[in-house]
N, C-alpha and C positions, 0 to 999 in steps of 0.2 A: 411514671409508674408503668411497668410492662403490661402489655395486654395479656389477659388470662389465656394460657395455652400457647403463648408466643414462643416460650422456650422450646417446646417440643418441635415446632416447625422451623426454628432458626430465625424467626423474625425479631427476636430480641437482641440480635447481634449484627454488627455491620457486615454486610457482604458487598464485595466490589461489584458495582453495576457492569463492569467489563465482562464479568462472567455470568452473574445472575440475570442480567437484562439483555446483553447484546451478543457476546461472542459465540461462535459456532461450537458445537460439542467437540469437534476434532481439535480445535486449538485449545479449548478449555482442558481437554485431556492431556494435551502435550505438555502443559505446565502444571499438571496435577501432581499430588503427592504419590499417587499410585504409579504414574509413569516414572517419576524421579526415583523412587526407592526400588521399583522393579528393575530399573536400568542399573542401579547400583549392584543389585544382586547378579545381574547378567555380566557386569564388568568383573565381579569377583570370580564368576564362573570362567570367563575368558582367561583371566589371569591364571587360575588354577590349571586349566586345560593346557595352556601354553607352558607353564612351568613343568607340568607332568611330561609333556612331549619333549622337553629339553633335559629330562633326567632327574628332576627332583622327586623325592620319595612321596608321591601322591598316588593314591589307589583309584582304580575304576569305581569302587564302591563309594568313595568320597565324592567323586565327580557326579555320579548318579544321584546321590543324596541331595547335592546342591541343585542339580537339574530339576528334581522332583519338587523343590520348594521355592522355585523362583517367584511365584506369585502368591505363596502362602505367607503373607505378611501380617503379623499381629501388630497392628498400628497402636493399640492401647499399650501393649507391652513396650514398644519402641518409645512411646511418649513418656512412660514411667522411667525407662532407662535414661532417656535424655535429661529428664528433670533431676535425676540422681547424679549422672555423670557430667552434666553440662557440656556434652559433646555429641553432636548428632550422628557423626559417622560411627563412633564406637557404640552408641546406643543401638545402631542397626547391625553392627557386627555381632553384638551380643544376641540380638533378636534373631538374626539368621542362624547363628550358632545353636540357639536353643532348639530350633527345629531341624538342625543338621548336626547332631552330636558327634557323629563319626568324622565330619569334615571340619569341626570347630577349630582344630589346631592349625588348619592351613588356609582358612578364610582370611583374606587381606594380607597374605604372606609377602613381606618385604615392601608393602605399599604404604603411602602416606594418604591422608584424608583427601587430598586433591586428586588422587588417582580416580576415586569415584566421583568426587564433587565436580572437578573441572571437566573431566571427560564426559560426564553426563550432561553438563551444560552445553558442551560442543555438539553432542548428539541431539539435544533438544533444539538448539539453534538451527542445525541442519534440517531437522524434521519440520521445524517452523517455516523455514524457507520453502520446503517442499509442499507445505500446505498453502502458502501464500501465492506461489507462482502460478498454479493453475487458475486461481481466483483472479489474479491480475490479467492473465491471458483471456479469461472469459469476459471481463470488462472491456478489454481492447477489442475483442471479437464483436460484442454487442454494439459498441460505438462505431466500429467499422461498418457494420450493417446500416446503422443510422446515417453515417456519412455517405455511403453509397446511395442510399435512397434519396437523400436531399442534396446530392452533389450539384445539381443544376438550379436549385431554388435560390434566387437572388435575395439577399438581405442586406440591410444597412450595416456597414462596418462602423466600428467606433475606435477612435484613438483619443486618449485622454477622457474617455467616456463622452466624447463629442462626436456628432455625425461625421463620418469620413466616407471614402469611396466604398462602393458596394463590394461585398464578397458573396459567398453562398453559405447557406446553413451547413452544408456538408464540409466545405473548406474550413469553416470555423471549428467544426468538430475534429477535423484532422489536427488542428493545433493542440487539442486536448490529447488526442491519441499519440501524437509524436512525443509528448512529455512522458506518457505512460509507457511507451516503447523504450525510452531511455531508462525508466525505472525497472522494466523487465530485465533489461541487460544488466543493470546494476545489481539487482537481487540475484540474478544467476551468477554473476561474477563473485559476489560476496559469499554465496553458498559454496561455489566451487573452490574458493580460496581458503575455506576453512580447513584447518589441519587438526589432527588428533593431538592431545597433549601426550598421550602414550604412557609408557612406564618409565618414570624418571626419578622417583624417590623424593626425599624431603626437601632438598634444595636444588633438585634438577640434575645432580651428579651421577645418579644411578648407583651410588655407593652400596646401598643395602643389597641390590640385586647382584652386584659384582661379588659381594661377600657370599651370597647364596650359591653362586656358581663358581666359587673358589678361584676368582680372578680370571675367569674365561670371558674376555670382552666380546667375543663372537656370539656367545650364548646370550649375553645381555642385549646385544643389538638384535638378535633374532627374536628374543622375547618381546621386545618393543614392536618389531615388525608384525609378529603373529597376532598380538592383541589389537594392534591398529587394524589389521585386516579383518579380524573377527567382528570389530565394531563397525565395519563398513566404510572405513576411510582409506583413501589411496596413499595419503602421506601423514606423517607425524612431524611435529616441530623437532628440529635437531637439538635445539637448546631451549631450556625453560628454566625459570626459577622453581619455586614451589608450585606456582601457578603458570598457566599459559599467559602470555603478554596481554594485559588489559587493553592494549590498543586494538586487539581483535574485536572487543565489544564496541569500540568507537566505530570501526568500519561497519559493523552490523547495524548499529543504530543509526549511523549516518545515512545509509541507503533507505532505511525505513522512514527517517525524518524527511528525506527528499521525496519519497512517495507521498507522504502527508502533505507536503507543499503542493505537489501536483494536484492532488484530489481537492485540496482547499481552493485552488485557483479554478478548477473545473466547476465545482459546486457553487462558488461565488458567481461565476458567469451565469449558471442556471438560475440562481436566485435573482440576478439582475434582469435576466430575460423574462422570468416569471413576472416581475414587476411591470415590464413592458407588455405583458400578455402575448408575447411571441412564442414562447416555449414554456411548458410546465412539466414538472415531474409527475409521475402517476399519483392519482388521488382516488382513494377507495370509495365505493358507493356509500358506505355508512360513516366515512371519516368526517370528523369535525375539525374545522380549521381554527375556530375561536369559540370560547365559551360565551362570549358576549356579542360576537358579530357573526351570525350564521352564514353570511354570504362569502366569508373569507376561505381562500384555498392557499393556506400557507405552505411554503416549500420546506416542510419540516424535515424530510429526509436529507436534503441538501444542507440544511442548517445543522443537522446532527453530524454530517460528515465534516463540516467546517469546525464545529465545536471540538470533536474528537481529534481531528487533524492537528489542531493547535496543541493539544496535549501531546500528541505523538512527536511533533517537532521540537518540543521543549525537552523531551526525555534524553536526547543526545548529549545534553549538558552533563548528565550524571556520569557516563563513562569517560567523558573528557576530563572531568575533575578527578575521577577515581584513578585513571591511568597516570595522571600527573603526580599523584602523592603515594604511589606504591614504593615503599622503601626497600631498596636492595632486592632480596629474593622474594619478599611479599610482606604485606601487613594485612590484618584481618578487617580493616575498616572498609574493605570493598564488599564484604559478604552481604550484609543487610541491605545495602544499597542495590546490589545486583539482583537480589531476590525480587525486588520491586520493579526496577526499570526494565530489565530484560523481558520479563513476562508481560508487563504492561505494554511495551512497544509492539510485540507480536500480536497480543490480543486486540490492541487498538487498530493496528493495520488490518487485521482480519475483519474487524467490524466495519471499518469504512469501505473496505473492498466489497463486502457483501452488500452493504447499503448502496454503493455506487452501481453495482451490477443490477440491483432492483430498479434503481432510477433509470439506468440506460436501457432497460428492457421495456420501459413504459413511457418514455418521453413523448409528449404530445406537442405537435407543431400546429400553429394557427396561421396558415398562409395568408389569409385575408388581412389579418392584423399586420403582418409583415409587409404586405403589399401597400396597405394604407400608409405606413410609416415611410416607405420608400417614396410614395407619391408626394409626401410632405417635403422631402429633402431633395429628391432627384432633380426637380426643375432647376435649382441653383447649380447642381453638379453638371447639368447639361449645357450650361452656357457656352463652354468652349466648343461643343459640338455644333451649336447654333451659329456661333461666329464663323466657323469653318464652312458650314453649309452656305451661309450668306456670301462669303468670299467666293466660293465656287460658282455661286449664282450671279456674280458680277458686282457685289457690294464692296464697300470700303471697310477695311477691318477696324479702323479707328472710329468711324461713325457708328458702326455696329456695336463696338465695345461701349460707347457712350450711351447708346440707346438702352443696351441691356443693363448697364450700371443703374440708370435711372429707374427702369422698370423693376429690377430686382430689389432695390431699396424700398420702392413703394409696396411690393409684395411682402417684404420683410416686416414692414410697419404693420400691415394687416395681421400677420401672424403674432408679432410680439406685443403690439399695443392694443389690438382689438380682439385677439384670441381667435381669429378666423383661420380658414384654411389658406394654404399657399396658392395664390391665384396668378403666379408669375406667367405660366403658360397661357392662361386666358388673356392676360395683357398682351402677350406676344401675338396671339391670334387676332386680337382687336386692333393691332397697330398695322396700318397699311404698309409701313416700311418693310415688314417681314413677309409681305404677301408672296414673294418668290419661293419661300420655303414652307408656307403653311401646310401643304400636303405632305411634307416630310416630317412634320413634328412628331407624329406617332412613332415612326421608326427611330427618330433621334432620341426618343424617350423610352425605348424598349430597355427595361432593366437588364436583360441578359447581355446587352452590348456593353455594360459597364462592369461586368464581373471578370474581364480579362481571361486568364487561363485557369481560373479557379476549378471548373469541372474537370479539366484535363489533369490538373495537379492532383486532384482527389484520386482519380483513376490510377495515375502513375504511382502515387504514394501507397495506396492500398495494395497494389499488385507487387511492387518492388521492395517495399519495406515492411509492411504490416504482415502480409500473408507468410513470408518466410520466417518471420519472428514467431508466428503461432504454430508452425509445423510440429514442434515437439509436444504441443498440448492438444493436438487435434482430437485425441480420444476422450478428452475431458471437456469438450466445448458444449455439450448438450445440457439441457435442464435449466429451467428458469428458477429463480430464487424468490421465496416469499419470506418477508421479515416477520419475526415473531412479534415485534413491537415497533 
């Protein structure tokens, strides 16, 4: 049973949490009905303006009437028209014509539904990329600051999630940044590769426009060029069917899915590090980690990113299948699917980027915990250094190797069987055999001597790869982000 009053505030109907709970207002508007149908009207205006400039009998008064009513959309009337006509484009043609009676005869002149439908989709995709790119750049910038700050802080590396050679906190972060820089380039390329469908007619042959211009091919080509330019595109497809190739949607969603994979990996790493108590995402003063366990500090932001990134990665399957079953010049079984997957891909990418920015602006590092874990594992990693030092002091390598083998196994038994701390170095100190290097043990165990060129790699990577990639977005680097939920 519906809650009393719920109908009035919309709570009695399903609302996508992508919009109602998570996405930014900008991305929500980009896929809104108002943006869509307002763009349709602008495309009809561009078409009429271009046709007029090329000699068709369209008056200034008709153009001015259209201009004055671009955002004067009677959505209720449009819905009623669509219910009657079962055709969304014609419903909006009639609705636009109702408030533009003088221009009614030339609205949509020579065009097919995909003139407004597909061209609007391409505009929305382009604008969606333009919203995502600065957000991605900000995430990279925040993580770059973090990497620089912790470029020298040694931490235990992991391969197979087993202790491995040391790296630094900043170097590990650079692995995340490198993936995101690849995503930045991919999103830029996908945006820049977008072409306008243009003015192509019902099956892409431009036959209706050739008829309007009485066989003048040059005017038809110029019409296509003018409308493409008015819509803000540098190029239009030279050939189309009724629609632009649905492989374009594959390319668009592929780069977004790849971004989802990058963010899932980053946030999985953060979740694992939170379990180790080495690094945590921000945790608000009044935030509750668990309703039953008050002490918990769950990495809920990172978990949200992983959850939504999985959804983003699966969405690319939709355009893959859609493109594969488009018969000849087009079928309509793409339409309903694209209404869902294109919008959800951009909305989801928008959400996880905003969330990751919030995470990256508040990451907390616990150096003492990191140091303690290094102390547990470093003694075993230092055995080769100890052997070399003993050889330099006049010892026999094979004798030293055997001594260390025995002592390390004894220390490992304390750790694994007794649950104690790694006492390998204490055993070395207590063994007279190693007395020639007892004074060197501290320097031999200095964690910074085990991180190789990690700090230098961080500095070089940030300077030569990251900073140049962020130059186009410098004016949009400021401002922290607070999550609504």
